[in-house]
C-alpha positions, 0 to 999 in steps of 0.5 A, a space after each residue: 533483475 533489471 526490472 526488479 531493480 528498477 521497481 525497487 527504486 520507487 516504493 509505490 511502483 512504476 508504469 510500463 513506460 517508466 520501466 522500459 525507459 530505465 531498463 532499456 528494454 524494448 517495447 513489445 513482447 519481451 517486457 510483457 513476458 517478463 512482467 507477466 512472470 514476475 506477477 505470476 510468481 508473486 514478486 510483482 503486483 499490477 494495480 490501477 489507480 482509481 478511475 484508470 484503465 488497464 493500460 495505466 496499470 502500475 507495477 510494484 515490487 512486493 516480495 518481502 525478502 527481495 525488498 529487504 535484500 535490496 534495501 539492506 543486503 547490498 548496502 551493508 556488507 559488514 554487520 556488527 554484532 549489535 547492529 540490529 539493536 542499534 538500527 531498530 532505534 533509527 528513523 531509517 528502521 521506522 520507515 522500513 517498518 511502515 513500508 514493510 507493514 503496508 507490503 504485508 497488507 497488500 499481500 493479505 487482501 483476501 484476509 482484509 475482505 474477510 475481516 471486513 465481512 465482504 468475502 462474498 462481495 465483488 471487489 476491485 482493488 485500486 490506489 488513488 493519488 490526488 492530482 487537483 483537489 488536494 495535491 499530495 493526498 494519497 490512499 494506497 489501498 482502495 477497495 471498491 465494493 459491489 454493495 455500493 461502498 468503498 473502503 479508503 484503507 489507511 495502513 499504519 504501523 505502530 509498536 503499540 496502539 495507534 493514536 489518532 489525534 486532532 491533526 490526524 483526524 483532520 488529515 483523514 477527513 480532508 483526504 476522504 473529502 478530496 477522494 469523493 470530490 475528485 472521483 465524483 463517486 456516488 458510493 459511500 466512501 468510508 475511512 478504514 484503518 489497518 493497524 498492528 495493535 488496533 487504535 487507542 480509544 479516544 473521541 477521534 477514534 470513535 469516528 472511524 467506522 471500520 478497523 482491522 488489526 494485524 492479528 485478523 490478517 492471520 486468522 
C-alpha cells in the first residue's frame, strides 16, 4: 500500500529511486519483489522514456478502481444525493475524465496496435519528455515500430468530436518537430490521435495521418 499510495501522488509515475525515498523501503530485493508483484497483477505498469535503458524505468499506477478510490473515496466521506450530477460539470471532473481516458488507452495497447494495422509488427512502447528542445513538451504514448515508423499518440478525451483548431495544430506540429530534433530519429514519426468520438472534420484534422476512436479499442 505504501508503494501504491506513493505512485498515486504522481499521475505519470515515479522512478525506483523516488519510490524508495518516499516509502522508506530499503534498496534491494524487497522493493523489486513488491514492484514485480504489482506489475504482474496489473496494478502498475513499467515503462521507459524513449531512448532510455531499462534501469531508467518509471512505474505508474494504472488500476482504474484503485485510482478512483484513492482520488475520491478517501477524500469525500459523505456524498449527497445529487453529488455526481453537480460534480460532472466541474473542472475537477474534466481533469479526471481526461486522465481516466489516458489510463484506458494505456490498458488497451494491443487494441491500438490492431486499429493501426500493426498487430504483426514488432513494437516497443515508450513515453517522451522534452529536456532541451521544447521544455514542457511531452508524449505519453510512443509506439516505435519495426517497420521504421513511430506513432506519437495523443490521447484526448472529449464528450463529442474532438476539434483541432489552429493553436492545437501548431502545438502538435511543434511537439512532433521537437521529438524528431531531440531524439535524432531517422524513422518516420507520425502524430496519431486517439479520441473518444473521433475528430471534427476541418482543414487541421486533414493533416492527421492516423486516427483511433474509443470504439476501436473494444472491437
